[in-house]
C-alpha positions in Angstrom: 108.6 96.1 122.5 107.3 99.5 123.7 106.2 100.5 127.2 104.5 103.5 128.9 106.0 104.1 132.3 104.6 106.3 135.1 107.1 107.3 137.9 105.1 108.2 141.0 107.4 109.8 143.6 106.7 110.6 147.3 108.1 114.0 148.3 107.9 113.3 152.0 110.6 114.1 154.6 108.8 112.2 157.3 106.9 109.0 157.5 104.8 106.9 159.8 105.7 103.3 160.7 102.5 102.2 162.2 101.8 104.8 164.9 105.4 106.0 165.0 106.4 109.1 163.1 110.0 108.9 161.8 111.9 111.9 160.4 114.6 111.6 157.9 117.9 113.4 158.3 117.7 116.6 156.2 121.4 116.8 155.4 124.7 115.3 156.3 125.0 117.9 159.1 121.7 117.0 160.7 122.6 116.0 164.3 119.0 115.6 165.6 119.1 112.2 167.4 115.4 111.6 166.4 116.1 111.8 162.7 117.0 108.7 160.8 119.7 108.4 158.2 117.9 106.4 155.4 120.9 106.2 153.1 124.5 105.9 154.4 126.4 105.2 151.2 128.5 108.3 150.2 126.4 110.3 152.6 123.8 110.7 149.8 120.4 112.1 150.9 117.2 110.1 150.2 116.1 112.4 147.4 119.5 112.6 145.8 119.7 108.7 145.8 116.2 108.6 144.2 117.4 111.1 141.5 120.4 109.0 140.7 118.4 105.8 140.5 115.6 107.2 138.3 118.1 109.0 135.9 119.9 105.7 135.5 116.7 104.1 134.5 116.0 106.9 132.1 119.4 106.4 130.6 118.6 102.8 129.9 115.3 103.9 128.4 117.1 106.3 126.1 119.6 103.6 125.0 116.8 101.3 124.1 114.8 104.0 122.2 118.0 104.8 120.2 117.5 101.4 118.5 114.0 102.1 117.5 113.3 104.3 114.4 109.5 104.3 114.6 108.5 107.2 116.9 105.2 105.5 117.7 107.1 102.4 119.0 109.5 104.2 121.4 109.2 103.7 125.2 107.8 106.7 127.0 107.7 107.8 130.7 105.7 110.3 132.7 106.2 111.7 136.2 103.7 112.3 139.0 104.8 113.5 142.5 102.7 113.4 145.6 103.0 114.8 149.2 100.1 116.6 150.6 98.8 117.0 147.1 99.6 115.3 143.8 101.2 117.0 140.9 101.7 116.0 137.2 105.3 116.9 136.4 105.3 115.4 133.0 103.0 113.7 130.6 104.1 110.6 128.7 107.1 111.4 126.5 110.2 109.8 125.0 112.3 112.9 125.6 114.4 111.4 128.4 116.7 114.5 128.6 113.6 116.6 129.5 112.5 113.9 132.0 116.0 114.0 133.6 115.8 117.7 134.0 112.4 117.4 135.8 113.9 114.7 138.1 116.9 116.8 138.9 114.6 119.7 139.8 112.5 117.7 142.4 112.5 119.0 146.0 111.5 117.6 149.3 108.1 118.7 150.5 105.8 117.1 153.1 103.0 114.5 153.5 102.2 111.1 151.8 99.0 111.4 150.0 99.6 108.3 147.9 96.0 107.9 146.8 96.0 111.2 145.1 99.3 110.3 143.4 97.9 107.0 142.1 94.6 108.6 141.0 96.6 111.2 139.0 98.7 108.5 137.5 95.6 106.6 136.6 94.2 109.8 134.9 97.4 110.2 132.9 97.3 106.6 131.7 93.7 106.9 130.7 94.4 110.0 128.7 97.8 109.3 127.1 98.1 105.5 126.9 98.9 104.3 123.4 96.9 101.5 121.9 100.1 99.8 120.7 102.0 99.9 124.0 103.0 96.4 125.1 102.6 97.3 128.7 101.9 100.2 131.1 104.0 100.1 134.2 103.9 102.3 137.3 106.9 102.7 139.6 105.5 103.7 142.9 108.2 105.1 145.3 107.6 106.2 148.9 109.4 106.2 152.2 106.3 106.5 154.5 103.0 105.1 155.4 100.1 106.9 153.7 97.5 109.1 155.2 94.9 107.2 153.1 96.1 103.6 152.8 92.8 102.0 152.0 92.0 104.6 149.3 95.5 104.1 147.8 95.0 100.3 147.7 91.6 100.7 146.1 93.1 103.0 143.4 95.9 100.5 142.9 93.5 97.7 142.4 91.7 99.6 139.8 94.9 100.2 137.9 95.9 96.5 138.3 92.4 95.5 136.9 93.0 97.6 133.8 96.2 95.7 133.1 98.7 98.1 134.7 101.8 96.6 136.3 102.8 98.2 139.6 106.2 98.1 141.1 106.3 99.4 144.7 109.7 100.6 145.9 110.0 101.5 149.6 112.6 103.0 152.0 111.6 101.5 155.3 113.4 100.0 158.2 112.7 96.4 157.3 114.9 93.4 156.7 112.3 91.3 154.9 109.7 92.7 152.5 107.8 89.4 152.7 107.3 89.8 156.4 103.7 90.8 156.7 103.8 91.8 160.4 104.7 95.5 159.8 101.9 97.6 158.3 104.4 99.2 155.9 105.1 95.9 154.3 101.5 94.9 154.0 100.6 98.2 152.6 103.3 98.1 149.9 102.5 94.6 149.0 98.9 95.5 148.6 99.6 98.4 146.3 102.0 96.4 144.2 101.2 93.7 141.7 102.2 91.0 144.2 98.6 91.0 145.4 96.5 91.8 142.3 93.2 91.5 144.2 94.1 93.3 147.4 91.2 95.3 149.0 93.1 96.5 152.0 96.2 96.1 154.1 94.9 93.5 156.6 96.0 89.9 156.1 92.5 88.9 155.2 92.1 91.6 152.6 95.3 90.9 150.7 93.9 87.9 148.9 96.1 85.5 147.0 99.6 86.4 146.0 100.4 86.2 142.3 102.6 83.3 141.5 106.4 84.0 141.2 105.8 87.7 141.9 108.4 90.1 143.2 106.9 93.6 142.7 107.6 95.1 146.1 111.3 96.0 146.9 112.8 97.9 149.7 116.1 100.0 149.7 118.1 100.3 152.8 120.7 102.6 151.1 121.4 104.4 147.9 123.3 101.6 146.2 120.3 99.3 146.8 117.9 101.8 145.4 120.0 102.1 142.2 120.2 98.3 142.0 116.4 98.0 142.4 115.7 100.3 139.4 118.3 98.4 137.4 116.7 95.1 138.3 113.3 96.4 137.4 114.6 97.6 134.0 116.1 94.1 133.4 112.9 92.4 134.4 110.7 94.6 132.1 113.0 94.7 129.1 113.5 90.9 129.0 109.8 90.1 129.8 108.2 88.1 127.0 105.4 89.8 125.1 102.4 88.5 123.4 102.9 87.5 119.8 99.5 88.9 118.9 98.3 92.5 119.1 95.7 93.7 121.6 92.7 95.3 119.9 89.6 97.0 121.2 86.4 95.1 120.8 83.0 96.0 122.2 84.7 98.4 124.6 87.1 95.8 125.8 90.9 95.4 125.0 91.8 91.8 124.0 94.0 89.9 121.7 92.8 86.6 120.2 93.2 84.0 117.5 89.9 83.3 115.9 89.2 79.9 114.2 86.3 79.8 111.8 85.0 76.4 110.5 82.0 76.2 108.2 80.3 72.8 108.2 79.2 70.9 105.2 75.8 71.6 103.7 72.9 70.4 105.6 75.0 69.7 108.7 74.6 71.1 112.2 76.5 71.2 115.5 74.9 68.9 118.0 77.2 69.7 120.9 80.6 71.0 122.1 81.7 68.1 124.2 85.0 69.2 125.8 88.0 71.4 125.9 91.5 70.0 126.5 94.0 72.4 127.8 97.5 71.4 128.8 96.5 67.8 128.6 93.5 68.2 131.0 90.0 67.7 129.8 87.2 70.1 130.8 83.6 69.2 130.1 81.5 71.5 132.4 79.8 74.2 130.4 76.7 76.3 129.9 74.9 76.8 126.7 72.9 79.9 125.6 70.9 80.3 122.4 69.8 83.7 121.1 66.2 84.6 121.1 66.0 84.5 117.4 67.7 81.0 117.4 70.4 82.2 115.1 73.4 81.7 117.4 74.4 79.4 120.2 77.2 80.3 122.6 79.0 77.7 124.7 80.9 78.8 127.9 83.3 76.3 129.5 84.3 76.4 133.2 87.7 75.9 134.6 90.8 77.7 135.8 94.1 76.8 134.1 97.7 77.6 134.5 97.7 79.8 131.3 100.9 80.8 129.5 104.2 82.4 130.5 103.0 85.8 129.8 99.6 86.0 131.5 99.8 83.3 134.0 96.5 82.0 135.5 93.6 82.1 133.0 89.9 81.0 132.9 88.2 78.9 130.2 85.2 81.2 130.5 87.2 83.6 128.4 87.2 81.1 125.5 84.5 82.4 123.1 82.7 79.5 121.3 79.9 80.5 119.0 77.8 78.6 116.4 75.9 80.5 113.8 73.0 78.6 112.5 72.4 79.1 108.7 69.6 77.9 106.5 71.7 75.1 105.0 74.7 74.8 107.4 76.3 76.0 110.6 79.5 78.0 111.1 81.6 77.4 114.1 83.8 80.3 115.6 86.3 79.6 118.4 88.0 82.8 119.7 91.1 81.9 121.8 92.1 84.9 123.9 95.8 85.7 124.3 95.9 84.5 128.0 94.8 81.0 126.8 97.1 80.7 123.8 99.6 77.8 124.4 102.8 79.7 124.0 106.2 78.2 123.5 108.7 80.5 125.3 112.1 80.9 123.6 114.8 82.2 126.0 118.3 83.1 125.1 121.0 84.2 127.6 124.4 85.6 126.6 127.0 85.7 129.4 129.9 88.2 129.7 132.1 85.9 127.7 129.6 85.7 124.8 128.5 82.2 125.5 124.9 81.5 124.5 122.4 79.3 126.2 119.0 78.8 124.9 115.8 77.1 126.2 112.4 76.3 124.9 109.5 75.3 127.2 107.2 72.5 126.3 103.5 73.1 125.8 100.4 71.5 124.6 97.9 72.7 122.1 94.4 73.7 123.1 91.8 71.3 121.6 88.1 72.0 121.3 85.8 69.0 120.6 82.4 69.1 119.1 80.0 66.7 117.3 78.0 67.3 114.1 75.1 65.5 112.5 72.5 66.0 109.7 70.0 68.9 110.3 66.6 67.7 111.5 64.4 66.5 108.7 67.0 66.2 106.0 67.1 62.4 106.1 63.4 62.2 105.7 63.4 64.8 102.9 65.6 62.6 100.8 62.6 60.7 99.6 61.0 63.8 98.3 63.7 66.5 98.1 63.0 70.2 97.4 64.9 72.0 94.6 67.9 72.9 96.6 68.3 69.4 98.1 67.7 67.8 94.7 70.5 69.9 93.3 72.8 68.9 96.1 72.0 65.1 95.6 72.6 65.4 91.9 76.1 66.9 92.5 77.1 64.8 95.6 74.9 61.8 95.8 73.6 61.0 99.2 77.0 61.8 100.8 77.2 64.6 103.4 80.5 66.0 104.6 80.9 67.1 108.2 82.9 70.1 107.1 82.7 72.3 104.0 83.9 70.5 101.0 85.6 72.2 98.0 87.1 70.0 95.4 90.6 70.8 94.3 90.6 74.3 95.9 93.9 76.0 96.5 93.1 77.0 100.0 91.0 75.3 102.7 87.9 77.1 104.0 88.7 76.6 107.7 90.8 79.7 108.8 92.7 81.1 111.8 92.9 84.8 111.9 94.8 87.1 114.2 96.7 90.5 114.3 100.4 90.1 115.0 102.1 92.4 117.5 104.5 94.8 116.1 107.1 93.3 118.5 106.6 89.9 116.8 109.7 89.7 114.6 108.3 86.9 112.5 105.8 89.2 111.0 107.4 92.6 111.5 110.9 94.2 111.2 111.4 95.2 114.8 114.6 97.2 114.1 115.8 99.4 111.2 117.3 96.7 108.8 119.8 97.6 106.0 119.3 96.0 102.6 122.3 94.8 100.6 122.7 94.1 96.8 124.5 90.8 97.6 125.0 88.7 100.6 127.8 91.0 101.7 127.6 93.7 104.3 130.1 95.7 102.4 127.6 96.0 99.4 124.8 98.2 100.8 121.9 98.9 98.5 121.6 102.6 97.4 118.2 102.2 95.7 115.6 99.6 95.0 114.7 98.3 91.6 111.4 96.5 91.3 113.1 93.9 89.1 116.1 93.3 91.4 116.7 91.0 94.4 118.1 92.3 97.7 119.2 90.8 100.9 119.2 91.5 104.6 120.9 89.8 107.5 118.7 88.2 110.2 120.3 87.4 113.6 118.7 84.8 115.9 119.6 82.5 118.7 118.9 78.7 118.7 120.6 75.5 119.9 122.9 77.4 122.3 124.4 79.6 119.6 124.0 82.9 117.8 123.1 82.5 114.1 123.2 84.8 111.1 121.0 84.2 108.1 120.7 86.0 104.8 117.1 86.5 103.6 116.5 87.4 100.0 113.8 89.9 99.1 112.4 90.8 95.7 112.6 94.4 94.7 108.8 94.2 93.9 108.1 93.3 97.6 110.6 95.9 99.0 109.4 98.7 96.7 107.7 101.4 98.7 108.6 99.9 102.1 112.2 101.3 102.4 113.9 104.5 103.4 117.3 106.0 102.6 119.5 106.9 105.6 121.8 110.0 105.9 124.6 107.8 104.5 122.7 107.0 101.3 122.0 103.4 102.2 118.6 101.8 101.9 117.0 100.2 105.0 113.6 98.8 106.0 112.3 100.8 109.0 111.2 99.2 112.2 107.5 98.5 112.2 107.4 97.4 108.5 105.7 94.0 107.7 108.1 91.4 106.7 107.8 90.5 103.0 107.2 87.1 101.5 104.6 85.7 104.1 103.2 83.6 101.2 106.5 81.7 101.0 105.4 79.9 104.2 102.6 78.1 102.4 103.0 74.4 102.9 101.7 72.1 100.2 100.3 68.7 101.1 102.6 65.8 100.4 99.8 64.2 98.6 96.1 65.2 98.1 94.2 62.0 97.8 91.2 63.7 99.1 91.1 66.1 96.1 90.5 69.1 98.4 92.7 72.0 99.3 96.1 71.7 97.8 97.8 73.6 100.7 97.9 72.2 104.3 98.5 75.7 105.6 98.6 79.1 103.8 99.1 82.4 105.6 98.2 85.7 103.9 98.2 89.4 105.0 94.8 91.0 105.2 95.6 94.6 106.1 97.3 94.4 109.4 95.8 91.0 110.2 97.0 87.6 109.1 94.6 85.0 107.8 95.7 81.4 107.7 93.9 78.9 105.5 94.0 75.5 107.0 93.8 72.5 104.7 92.1 69.8 106.8 88.7 69.7 105.2 88.9 66.5 103.2 86.7 63.5 102.4 88.0 60.0 101.7 86.2 57.1 100.3 87.0 53.5 101.5 86.3 50.4 99.5 83.6 48.0 100.8 82.5 44.6 99.9 79.5 44.8 97.6 76.2 44.8 99.5 74.3 41.6 99.5 70.9 42.2 97.8 67.9 41.5 100.0 64.3 41.2 98.9 63.2 44.0 101.2 64.5 47.5 101.0 66.8 48.4 103.8 65.8 50.8 106.5 67.8 54.0 106.7 70.8 53.6 108.9 70.5 55.1 112.4 71.5 58.8 112.2 75.1 58.0 112.7 76.5 61.4 113.5 80.2 61.9 113.2 81.4 62.3 116.7 84.5 64.2 117.7 87.4 61.9 117.5 89.8 61.0 120.3 92.5 63.6 120.3 95.0 63.0 117.5 93.0 60.1 116.1 92.8 59.8 112.4 90.7 57.6 110.1 92.6 54.4 109.1 92.7 53.5 105.4 92.6 49.8 104.3 96.0 48.3 104.0 95.8 48.4 100.2 95.4 52.1 100.1 97.7 54.9 101.1 96.4 57.0 104.1 95.1 60.5 103.2 97.4 63.4 104.0 94.9 66.0 104.8 97.4 68.5 106.1 97.8 70.3 109.4 95.1 71.9 111.5 97.5 74.2 113.3 97.9 77.8 112.3 101.3 79.2 111.5 101.9 81.5 114.4 105.3 81.9 115.7 105.6 81.1 119.4 102.1 79.7 119.4 101.0 76.1 119.5 97.6 77.0 118.1 94.3 75.5 118.9 93.0 72.4 117.2 89.3 72.5 116.3 88.4 68.8 116.6 85.2 68.4 114.8 83.7 65.1 113.7 85.9 65.0 110.6 84.5 62.9 107.9 81.5 62.3 105.7 78.2 60.7 106.3 76.7 58.2 103.8 73.1 57.3 104.3 72.5 53.6 103.7 69.6 53.4 101.3 68.5 50.8 98.7 71.2 50.2 96.1 74.1 51.5 98.2 77.4 49.9 97.4 79.9 51.9 99.4 80.5 53.9 102.4 82.6 57.0 103.2 84.7 58.1 106.0 87.3 60.7 106.4 
């Protein structure tokens, strides 16, 4: 997990609390009765306390970076100071020694032009932010009310809207940071991520507070200040991160899992009926078809709790598109990262080494839609064109709701996503030694393409720490390793894990004679494409039709409607139920979406029909 941090530091020696100007003591010898001693512990001055706290934070940053071999994955920090003007002291860098030198050289100046400081921090982020950074965090430190509070809050909102997290750290004479009576508290709350939509410092302008938020902290003394920076580091370094990467698409940054489902030939989507999120059904939606009629977009309405990483989310961000082809339709459902149903795995190790683990419950997101024959197909059966005649010759008068490929290895319905490099199911997140055998005293010195090697994987589960040996073929490891100064071979952090194809799951049985794999993940460059096997058809026995003197009318256009959640076709007692596999993508920590189409086949009842199909 890598972060970009911006330290915004106020160089003020005086501050306003409402209309009152308060001056800080300039030294331990300052006897002016109008000056306030902000930090009493060890007679440390305000700036000295700040330097100690920030350098402690940078020390933790350096320790974490020492465990990361990939330079592009290291945590970085930059420094902006502000008083009557703002100054960029350092651009983003992982050189913590250089940053500590800058911090140690800071001096007290005058003024509190926080808007200029935040604007300069925003400029630094825009210019230097890395695309692969998990988060961008600003530490905003000040001990005085600003000259330009509304302007500072406006700039802070712009930063928060772009995804930047803002911790506001104050040094005010307040006992309760959540008491919104003092202006200083309202202002700091508005700047921080406690109030993501704050437009000003009045109570009416603050807006709604973010759930479970604690981004404004106040330090009454030097020890508290050091503790605050330590708490912030703990919160950030243990914060769960998205299992998928954020990519730039149409000028917007987003991460998503995209499900693609091609319908059977001559089938079309009639409607998207509902979305079920966390067990709650949403049906209100708008529909928009492109001018050329080639695509239809469905936008659902509803605010939901979201997941442990992103919190509140909106179903309007679920991108549902149907592309209308000449012979069939293709459904695409793009589930953004904030709507992914994540299972959060947490592990805590106490000072005695005891481990406790928890896993939260979650529900899949389900998207329901109905399908039917394209207009005119049923009538055309009496006098089919060349293409339809060829289809009937191969399939009879049976039409499948989803694309049908007999005895294919992989299903045609797919889930695609780009894993985050912090996702240790798909990537090595630390430099990992290879061994010739399952013995840490037998390190590999080289890699033979014909050999087999091993690495140790450590994980936490069931309230315990576990160590597991993983075998790797030399062919898979070849070209992906480096040799350390000690001559031992290791896999560098940021390398994709080998053997993803080993997670292919075969169907227990394949009575539908379709894809043999229920789920099959494959790397496609830096993305993972998961083939899903639930695209079957199943014929059921039926009593022979009783002949009648008159030809039967075509059956009503029975369109396979979306099934009730988790419903499955029931086979006759004399048959074994079809195992059509799973419709859930293999994504660690993600209970992926279920695309619930009207699974099955449609048999038109015409003269001479002796059977029906369902699936």
